A tleap script that builds the chain and sets N, CA, C and O, in Angstrom:
source leaprc.protein.ff14SB
mol = sequence {
  NMET PRO GLN ARG SER SER ILE SER ARG LYS
  PRO ILE GLY THR LEU GLU GLU LEU LEU LYS
  ALA MET ALA GLU GLY LYS VAL PRO PRO ASN
  PHE GLN ILE GLU GLY LYS ASN PRO ALA ALA
  VAL ALA LEU GLY ARG LYS GLY GLY LEU LYS
  GLY GLY ARG ALA ARG ALA ALA SER LEU THR
  ALA GLU GLN ARG LEU ASN ILE ALA ARG LYS
  ALA ALA ALA ALA ARG TRP SER ALA LYS ALA
  SER LYS SER GLU PRO LYS CGLY
}
set mol.1.N position { 0.624 -1.179 0.014 }
set mol.1.CA position { -0.076 -0.171 0.056 }
set mol.1.C position { 0.688 1.062 -0.020 }
set mol.1.O position { 1.501 1.024 0.903 }
set mol.2.N position { 0.827 2.273 -0.766 }
set mol.2.CA position { 1.445 3.313 -0.823 }
set mol.2.C position { 1.374 4.183 0.246 }
set mol.2.O position { 0.339 4.289 0.903 }
set mol.3.N position { 2.570 4.942 0.531 }
set mol.3.CA position { 2.491 5.767 2.210 }
set mol.3.C position { 1.855 7.178 1.635 }
set mol.3.O position { 2.145 7.823 0.627 }
set mol.4.N position { 0.815 7.418 2.729 }
set mol.4.CA position { 0.327 8.623 2.231 }
set mol.4.C position { 1.026 10.000 3.026 }
set mol.4.O position { 1.753 9.679 3.966 }
set mol.5.N position { 0.916 11.319 2.802 }
set mol.5.CA position { 1.597 11.797 2.810 }
set mol.5.C position { 0.513 12.953 4.360 }
set mol.5.O position { -0.700 13.161 4.368 }
set mol.6.N position { 1.423 13.376 5.276 }
set mol.6.CA position { 0.825 13.914 5.937 }
set mol.6.C position { 0.272 14.928 6.005 }
set mol.6.O position { -0.414 15.300 6.958 }
set mol.7.N position { 0.599 15.823 4.493 }
set mol.7.CA position { -0.119 17.089 4.069 }
set mol.7.C position { -1.280 17.155 3.602 }
set mol.7.O position { -1.779 16.712 2.568 }
set mol.8.N position { -1.727 17.822 4.554 }
set mol.8.CA position { -3.792 18.176 4.308 }
set mol.8.C position { -3.701 18.594 2.957 }
set mol.8.O position { -3.118 19.629 2.635 }
set mol.9.N position { -4.357 17.685 2.001 }
set mol.9.CA position { -4.651 18.930 0.512 }
set mol.9.C position { -5.867 20.002 0.539 }
set mol.9.O position { -5.887 20.971 -0.219 }
set mol.10.N position { -6.921 19.715 1.532 }
set mol.10.CA position { -7.911 20.370 1.548 }
set mol.10.C position { -7.673 21.969 1.926 }
set mol.10.O position { -6.596 22.287 2.430 }
set mol.11.N position { -8.374 22.657 1.754 }
set mol.11.CA position { -8.004 23.859 1.431 }
set mol.11.C position { -8.135 24.534 2.973 }
set mol.11.O position { -8.973 23.814 3.514 }
set mol.12.N position { -7.779 25.416 3.808 }
set mol.12.CA position { -7.453 25.616 5.104 }
set mol.12.C position { -8.565 26.974 5.646 }
set mol.12.O position { -8.175 28.126 5.454 }
set mol.13.N position { -9.628 26.786 6.167 }
set mol.13.CA position { -10.545 27.357 6.692 }
set mol.13.C position { -10.253 28.607 7.408 }
set mol.13.O position { -10.894 29.586 7.027 }
set mol.14.N position { -9.602 28.737 8.154 }
set mol.14.CA position { -9.549 30.131 9.097 }
set mol.14.C position { -8.351 30.626 9.010 }
set mol.14.O position { -7.642 30.186 8.105 }
set mol.15.N position { -7.873 31.534 9.801 }
set mol.15.CA position { -6.728 32.134 9.318 }
set mol.15.C position { -5.943 31.307 11.331 }
set mol.15.O position { -4.738 31.055 11.328 }
set mol.16.N position { -6.564 31.086 12.399 }
set mol.16.CA position { -6.141 30.095 13.389 }
set mol.16.C position { -5.899 29.022 12.880 }
set mol.16.O position { -4.805 28.635 13.291 }
set mol.17.N position { -6.493 28.100 11.972 }
set mol.17.CA position { -6.122 27.078 11.297 }
set mol.17.C position { -4.742 27.209 10.563 }
set mol.17.O position { -3.701 26.609 10.827 }
set mol.18.N position { -4.927 27.936 9.789 }
set mol.18.CA position { -3.663 28.498 8.810 }
set mol.18.C position { -2.234 28.584 10.107 }
set mol.18.O position { -1.341 27.742 10.192 }
set mol.19.N position { -2.344 29.546 10.792 }
set mol.19.CA position { -1.126 29.633 11.708 }
set mol.19.C position { -0.916 28.166 12.819 }
set mol.19.O position { 0.267 27.888 13.012 }
set mol.20.N position { -1.816 27.368 13.439 }
set mol.20.CA position { -1.958 26.308 13.404 }
set mol.20.C position { -0.898 25.324 12.976 }
set mol.20.O position { 0.056 25.000 13.683 }
set mol.21.N position { -1.191 24.785 11.525 }
set mol.21.CA position { -0.595 24.247 10.349 }
set mol.21.C position { 0.846 24.997 10.193 }
set mol.21.O position { 1.845 24.291 10.059 }
set mol.22.N position { 0.944 26.148 10.206 }
set mol.22.CA position { 2.214 26.789 9.961 }
set mol.22.C position { 3.311 26.255 11.406 }
set mol.22.O position { 4.462 25.837 11.275 }
set mol.23.N position { 2.761 26.378 12.377 }
set mol.23.CA position { 3.726 25.918 13.629 }
set mol.23.C position { 4.051 24.369 13.410 }
set mol.23.O position { 5.150 23.814 13.412 }
set mol.24.N position { 2.878 23.878 13.236 }
set mol.24.CA position { 3.173 22.083 13.127 }
set mol.24.C position { 3.737 21.726 11.782 }
set mol.24.O position { 3.759 20.563 11.379 }
set mol.25.N position { 4.349 23.100 10.858 }
set mol.25.CA position { 5.089 22.455 9.461 }
set mol.25.C position { 4.155 21.846 8.718 }
set mol.25.O position { 4.694 21.226 7.802 }
set mol.26.N position { 3.026 21.757 8.717 }
set mol.26.CA position { 2.208 20.934 7.504 }
set mol.26.C position { 1.249 21.927 6.685 }
set mol.26.O position { 0.064 21.838 6.363 }
set mol.27.N position { 2.040 22.718 6.517 }
set mol.27.CA position { 1.166 24.067 5.427 }
set mol.27.C position { 1.751 23.572 4.081 }
set mol.27.O position { 2.916 23.809 3.763 }
set mol.28.N position { 0.904 22.884 3.317 }
set mol.28.CA position { 1.188 22.922 2.050 }
set mol.28.C position { 2.049 23.951 1.048 }
set mol.28.O position { 1.836 25.094 1.451 }
set mol.29.N position { 2.859 23.963 -0.002 }
set mol.29.CA position { 3.225 24.986 -0.606 }
set mol.29.C position { 1.914 26.009 -1.329 }
set mol.29.O position { 2.055 27.231 -1.368 }
set mol.30.N position { 0.978 25.498 -1.739 }
set mol.30.CA position { 0.005 26.672 -2.368 }
set mol.30.C position { -0.956 26.137 -1.373 }
set mol.30.O position { -1.500 25.044 -1.533 }
set mol.31.N position { -1.137 26.792 -0.491 }
set mol.31.CA position { -2.759 26.628 0.483 }
set mol.31.C position { -3.736 27.640 0.103 }
set mol.31.O position { -3.430 28.652 -0.527 }
set mol.32.N position { -4.922 27.356 0.496 }
set mol.32.CA position { -6.052 28.578 0.352 }
set mol.32.C position { -6.489 28.925 1.431 }
set mol.32.O position { -6.010 28.526 2.493 }
set mol.33.N position { -7.507 29.756 1.338 }
set mol.33.CA position { -8.079 30.573 2.370 }
set mol.33.C position { -9.075 30.355 2.059 }
set mol.33.O position { -9.225 30.844 0.940 }
set mol.34.N position { -10.250 29.704 2.500 }
set mol.34.CA position { -11.443 29.742 1.997 }
set mol.34.C position { -12.360 31.077 1.826 }
set mol.34.O position { -12.513 32.007 2.618 }
set mol.35.N position { -12.938 30.865 0.493 }
set mol.35.CA position { -13.754 32.625 -0.033 }
set mol.35.C position { -13.075 32.885 -1.141 }
set mol.35.O position { -12.032 32.423 -1.603 }
set mol.36.N position { -14.108 34.001 -1.633 }
set mol.36.CA position { -13.918 34.013 -3.335 }
set mol.36.C position { -12.868 35.634 -3.756 }
set mol.36.O position { -13.062 36.651 -3.091 }
set mol.37.N position { -12.153 35.619 -4.540 }
set mol.37.CA position { -11.110 36.307 -4.753 }
set mol.37.C position { -12.197 37.408 -5.338 }
set mol.37.O position { -13.031 37.208 -6.220 }
set mol.38.N position { -11.879 39.002 -4.372 }
set mol.38.CA position { -12.937 40.000 -4.895 }
set mol.38.C position { -12.605 40.507 -6.034 }
set mol.38.O position { -13.519 40.953 -6.728 }
set mol.39.N position { -11.482 40.561 -6.437 }
set mol.39.CA position { -11.015 40.818 -7.839 }
set mol.39.C position { -11.741 40.040 -8.981 }
set mol.39.O position { -12.046 40.598 -10.035 }
set mol.40.N position { -12.015 38.670 -8.713 }
set mol.40.CA position { -12.365 37.907 -9.679 }
set mol.40.C position { -13.843 37.957 -9.539 }
set mol.40.O position { -14.473 38.123 -10.584 }
set mol.41.N position { -14.427 37.857 -8.556 }
set mol.41.CA position { -15.697 38.678 -8.894 }
set mol.41.C position { -16.206 39.944 -9.041 }
set mol.41.O position { -17.415 40.149 -9.152 }
set mol.42.N position { -15.409 40.774 -9.049 }
set mol.42.CA position { -15.856 41.980 -9.760 }
set mol.42.C position { -15.647 41.624 -11.002 }
set mol.42.O position { -16.612 41.965 -11.686 }
set mol.43.N position { -14.687 41.001 -11.723 }
set mol.43.CA position { -14.804 40.833 -13.190 }
set mol.43.C position { -15.845 39.875 -13.526 }
set mol.43.O position { -16.168 40.240 -14.656 }
set mol.44.N position { -16.487 38.980 -13.262 }
set mol.44.CA position { -17.128 38.102 -13.327 }
set mol.44.C position { -18.883 39.065 -13.400 }
set mol.44.O position { -19.923 38.857 -14.026 }
set mol.45.N position { -18.465 40.063 -12.464 }
set mol.45.CA position { -20.064 40.737 -12.550 }
set mol.45.C position { -20.348 41.693 -13.598 }
set mol.45.O position { -21.458 41.850 -14.106 }
set mol.46.N position { -19.055 42.468 -13.966 }
set mol.46.CA position { -18.462 43.337 -15.341 }
set mol.46.C position { -19.142 42.481 -16.312 }
set mol.46.O position { -20.099 42.958 -16.922 }
set mol.47.N position { -18.785 41.324 -16.527 }
set mol.47.CA position { -19.169 40.711 -17.959 }
set mol.47.C position { -20.411 39.920 -17.977 }
set mol.47.O position { -21.062 39.889 -19.021 }
set mol.48.N position { -20.814 39.271 -16.926 }
set mol.48.CA position { -22.366 39.170 -16.412 }
set mol.48.C position { -23.227 40.044 -16.981 }
set mol.48.O position { -23.925 39.752 -17.952 }
set mol.49.N position { -23.225 41.127 -16.428 }
set mol.49.CA position { -23.982 42.665 -16.303 }
set mol.49.C position { -24.079 43.183 -17.737 }
set mol.49.O position { -25.104 43.783 -18.060 }
set mol.50.N position { -22.975 42.978 -18.735 }
set mol.50.CA position { -23.301 43.335 -20.240 }
set mol.50.C position { -23.785 41.912 -21.038 }
set mol.50.O position { -24.381 41.980 -22.113 }
set mol.51.N position { -23.510 40.818 -20.488 }
set mol.51.CA position { -23.822 39.686 -21.342 }
set mol.51.C position { -25.360 39.647 -21.976 }
set mol.51.O position { -25.328 39.617 -23.206 }
set mol.52.N position { -26.533 39.640 -21.480 }
set mol.52.CA position { -28.003 39.499 -21.745 }
set mol.52.C position { -28.117 40.525 -22.571 }
set mol.52.O position { -28.489 40.251 -23.712 }
set mol.53.N position { -27.889 41.690 -22.299 }
set mol.53.CA position { -28.361 43.010 -23.344 }
set mol.53.C position { -27.226 43.055 -24.647 }
set mol.53.O position { -27.305 43.727 -25.675 }
set mol.54.N position { -26.208 42.151 -24.249 }
set mol.54.CA position { -25.526 42.176 -25.751 }
set mol.54.C position { -26.263 40.944 -26.520 }
set mol.54.O position { -26.726 41.027 -27.658 }
set mol.55.N position { -26.281 40.126 -25.936 }
set mol.55.CA position { -27.580 38.834 -26.977 }
set mol.55.C position { -28.094 38.692 -27.052 }
set mol.55.O position { -28.571 37.698 -27.599 }
set mol.56.N position { -28.759 39.918 -26.367 }
set mol.56.CA position { -30.681 40.380 -26.941 }
set mol.56.C position { -30.328 41.364 -27.848 }
set mol.56.O position { -31.308 41.591 -28.557 }
set mol.57.N position { -29.211 42.177 -28.211 }
set mol.57.CA position { -28.980 43.411 -28.910 }
set mol.57.C position { -28.658 42.505 -30.558 }
set mol.57.O position { -29.170 42.960 -31.581 }
set mol.58.N position { -27.833 41.310 -30.610 }
set mol.58.CA position { -26.947 40.518 -31.334 }
set mol.58.C position { -28.482 39.624 -32.314 }
set mol.58.O position { -28.488 39.446 -33.532 }
set mol.59.N position { -29.453 39.267 -31.485 }
set mol.59.CA position { -30.337 38.272 -32.017 }
set mol.59.C position { -31.649 39.398 -32.481 }
set mol.59.O position { -31.991 40.476 -31.995 }
set mol.60.N position { -32.168 38.607 -33.623 }
set mol.60.CA position { -33.408 38.808 -34.310 }
set mol.60.C position { -34.594 38.731 -33.492 }
set mol.60.O position { -34.529 38.546 -32.277 }
set mol.61.N position { -35.813 38.887 -34.208 }
set mol.61.CA position { -36.695 38.987 -33.586 }
set mol.61.C position { -37.353 37.731 -33.654 }
set mol.61.O position { -38.229 37.337 -32.884 }
set mol.62.N position { -36.851 37.103 -34.669 }
set mol.62.CA position { -37.508 35.330 -35.153 }
set mol.62.C position { -36.436 34.489 -34.129 }
set mol.62.O position { -36.793 33.459 -33.557 }
set mol.63.N position { -35.244 34.997 -33.997 }
set mol.63.CA position { -34.846 34.222 -32.713 }
set mol.63.C position { -35.109 34.072 -31.313 }
set mol.63.O position { -35.055 33.088 -30.575 }
set mol.64.N position { -35.505 35.667 -31.050 }
set mol.64.CA position { -35.872 35.562 -29.903 }
set mol.64.C position { -37.683 34.810 -29.357 }
set mol.64.O position { -38.086 34.464 -28.246 }
set mol.65.N position { -38.125 34.808 -30.239 }
set mol.65.CA position { -39.640 34.511 -30.502 }
set mol.65.C position { -39.108 33.012 -30.312 }
set mol.65.O position { -39.631 32.396 -29.384 }
set mol.66.N position { -38.415 32.534 -30.851 }
set mol.66.CA position { -37.767 30.749 -30.843 }
set mol.66.C position { -37.306 30.449 -29.693 }
set mol.66.O position { -37.356 29.258 -29.385 }
set mol.67.N position { -36.768 31.349 -28.791 }
set mol.67.CA position { -36.229 30.818 -27.894 }
set mol.67.C position { -36.958 31.325 -26.556 }
set mol.67.O position { -36.501 31.025 -25.453 }
set mol.68.N position { -37.940 31.992 -26.684 }
set mol.68.CA position { -38.849 32.490 -25.515 }
set mol.68.C position { -40.140 31.151 -25.766 }
set mol.68.O position { -40.636 30.617 -24.775 }
set mol.69.N position { -40.497 30.803 -26.965 }
set mol.69.CA position { -41.069 29.079 -27.380 }
set mol.69.C position { -40.362 28.246 -26.434 }
set mol.69.O position { -40.646 28.004 -25.261 }
set mol.70.N position { -39.369 27.838 -27.161 }
set mol.70.CA position { -38.714 26.913 -26.196 }
set mol.70.C position { -38.773 26.636 -24.618 }
set mol.70.O position { -38.953 25.563 -24.042 }
set mol.71.N position { -38.541 28.094 -24.013 }
set mol.71.CA position { -38.369 28.171 -22.725 }
set mol.71.C position { -39.567 28.012 -21.844 }
set mol.71.O position { -39.605 27.473 -20.738 }
set mol.72.N position { -40.832 28.738 -22.717 }
set mol.72.CA position { -42.149 28.444 -22.332 }
set mol.72.C position { -42.385 27.258 -22.368 }
set mol.72.O position { -43.008 26.911 -21.365 }
set mol.73.N position { -42.071 26.014 -23.437 }
set mol.73.CA position { -42.536 24.600 -23.646 }
set mol.73.C position { -41.396 23.777 -22.216 }
set mol.73.O position { -41.734 22.787 -21.567 }
set mol.74.N position { -40.486 24.302 -22.104 }
set mol.74.CA position { -39.467 23.753 -20.781 }
set mol.74.C position { -40.317 23.904 -19.615 }
set mol.74.O position { -40.395 22.918 -18.882 }
set mol.75.N position { -41.045 25.069 -19.263 }
set mol.75.CA position { -41.386 25.128 -17.976 }
set mol.75.C position { -42.346 24.772 -17.901 }
set mol.75.O position { -42.568 24.291 -16.790 }
set mol.76.N position { -43.471 24.726 -18.833 }
set mol.76.CA position { -44.751 23.937 -19.216 }
set mol.76.C position { -44.318 22.498 -19.011 }
set mol.76.O position { -44.854 22.072 -17.987 }
set mol.77.N position { -43.694 21.757 -19.486 }
set mol.77.CA position { -43.247 20.244 -19.499 }
set mol.77.C position { -42.767 19.864 -17.888 }
set mol.77.O position { -42.892 18.723 -17.445 }
set mol.78.N position { -42.249 20.905 -17.154 }
set mol.78.CA position { -41.773 20.491 -16.187 }
set mol.78.C position { -43.123 20.721 -15.064 }
set mol.78.O position { -43.245 19.872 -14.181 }
set mol.79.N position { -43.857 21.572 -15.104 }
set mol.79.CA position { -45.416 21.592 -14.425 }
set mol.79.C position { -45.978 20.392 -14.399 }
set mol.79.O position { -46.132 19.668 -13.415 }
set mol.80.N position { -46.350 20.152 -15.749 }
set mol.80.CA position { -46.924 19.156 -15.857 }
set mol.80.C position { -46.208 17.538 -15.738 }
set mol.80.O position { -46.793 16.641 -16.345 }
set mol.81.N position { -45.249 17.277 -15.141 }
set mol.81.CA position { -44.369 15.772 -14.990 }
set mol.81.C position { -44.550 15.931 -13.476 }
set mol.81.O position { -44.488 14.847 -12.897 }
set mol.82.N position { -44.749 16.947 -12.706 }
set mol.82.CA position { -44.719 17.413 -11.358 }
set mol.82.C position { -46.198 17.118 -11.011 }
set mol.82.O position { -46.321 16.399 -10.019 }
set mol.83.N position { -47.163 17.449 -11.509 }
set mol.83.CA position { -48.470 17.506 -11.155 }
set mol.83.C position { -49.095 16.086 -11.916 }
set mol.83.O position { -50.309 15.901 -11.999 }
set mol.84.N position { -48.127 15.159 -12.431 }
set mol.84.CA position { -48.868 14.032 -12.778 }
set mol.84.C position { -49.106 13.148 -11.589 }
set mol.84.O position { -48.121 13.125 -10.851 }
set mol.85.N position { -49.995 12.500 -11.225 }
set mol.85.CA position { -49.923 11.610 -10.203 }
set mol.85.C position { -49.080 10.238 -10.487 }
set mol.85.O position { -49.078 9.592 -11.534 }
set mol.86.N position { -48.472 10.004 -9.461 }
set mol.86.CA position { -47.506 8.714 -9.901 }
set mol.86.C position { -48.533 7.711 -9.069 }
set mol.86.O position { -49.149 7.919 -8.024 }
set mol.87.N position { -48.474 6.345 -10.074 }
set mol.87.CA position { -48.879 5.087 -9.630 }
set mol.87.C position { -48.391 4.178 -10.162 }
set mol.87.O position { -48.694 3.032 -9.830 }
savepdb mol mol.pdb
quit
C-alpha cells in the first residue's frame, strides 16, 4: 500500500487553522483560505451585467421568439411532470 502524505490537501478554512498548521510545519506550498477573490468576483459581475443585453441586441426577432417558445415549453413540461399522479 502506498504511503500517504501527512500534509492535508483540503483548503484551510480560518486564519487560526493556518497559523496552527504553519506552527506544525504542515502547510502545503499552495494553501488556500476559503472564500472568493474579490477581484475575480468584480470581473465576473462586469461581464455578467453586459452579457444578456449584448446577446439580446444581436438576436433577430425570430430568434428571440424561438428562444421564448422553447423556454415556455420547458416550463410547462416541468409543471406537467410534477403534477401527474405517480402510480
